[in-house]
N, C-alpha and C positions, 0 to 999 in steps of 0.2 A: 192436277194440272201438270201437263208435260212441258218441259223446257228443253231447248237445244239450240245449237248455233250452226250456221252454215254460211260460209262466204261473207261474214260480216253481218248477217241477219240473225236477230234473236227471235225465236219462235216461242210464244207462251200460249199454249192451247190453240185457239183458232185465230189468234192475233199475230201479226208480224210487224216488225219495225226494224230500223237500222240503227246501229250504235256506232258513233264516230268518236275516236279519240282526238283530243285537241292536237293540231299539227303545229301550233305556234310555240311549242315548248312549255305551255301551261299544263296544269294538272286537271284531271277530270275528264268527263265525257258528256256527250249529248245523245239523247234518244229521240229519233224521229219516227212517228207512227201515224198511220191513217186508220181510224176505226171509230165506231160509235161507242162512246164510253158509257158503260152501265155501272151501277154501284159495285157489283161483284167484280167487274173487270178492273175498276180503279183499285179496289182492295187487293186483288191479286197482283196487279202491277206494282203497287206501293210495296207490298211484301217482298216481291222479287227484286226491285231496284234499290229500295232503301236498305234492305238487309245486306246487300253487297258492299255498300259504302259506310255502314255503321250508323245509320240514322235510326234512332229508337225513340219511343215515347218518353217524355220527361217523367211520367209516372205510369207504371204498367197497370193494365186491367182497370182502366177508368170506367165508371158507369157512362152510359150513352150521353147524358146531358151535362157532363162536367167538362169544363175547358181549363187548360193549364197553359200559363205563359211564364217564361223565365226572362227576367231582366237582370243584367249584370253590369257592374262597373269594376274598376281595378281593385276596390277594397270590399266589395260585397256582392251577393246575389240575392235577388228577391223572386220568390216563386209565388205566383198568383194562382189560386184555385177557385174557380167560379162554378157554382151549381146553378144552372139555368132553368132548373125545374123547381116546382113548389114542394116536392117531396124531399125529405131528409135522406141523405146517403152517407154511408160509411166508407172511408178510404183508409185502408190499413197500411199502404205502402208509402206514406209521406216521409220524406227525409227529415232528419232532426233539424230543429231550428226554433226560432221564436214565432209564436202565433200572434198576429196583430188583429185578429178578428174581434170586432166589438162585442160579439155574443159570447166570447170565450174568456174574457178578462176576469 
C-alpha cells in the first residue's frame, strides 16, 4: 500500500481523502473521504489511521470470532472476552487478573 500527502490530501493506494485539523483549538482531526468501502480497504484504512493516534486492540491476535470489551470505573477494570463460535479457542495474551467464568471456577 502506498501512502503520501499533497496539499492536505492523504492518498492511500487508489483512495483519496482530506484530513482537517480542528480549527477551534481542540485536539484531533477528521478524515473526509468518498469511496466504496470494501473489507480490505477498511482494514488498510484502520491500520493507517489508528496506528497514527495509538489505537490498538485490547488483546493482540484474537481469533476471528472472539470479541473483547473493556469496562472501567475509578477503582477497577473489567475485561469481557466472548467467544461467539461453538469451537473452543485458546488466547495466550490475556492480561493477569481474576477469571469469573463459571466453567473455570
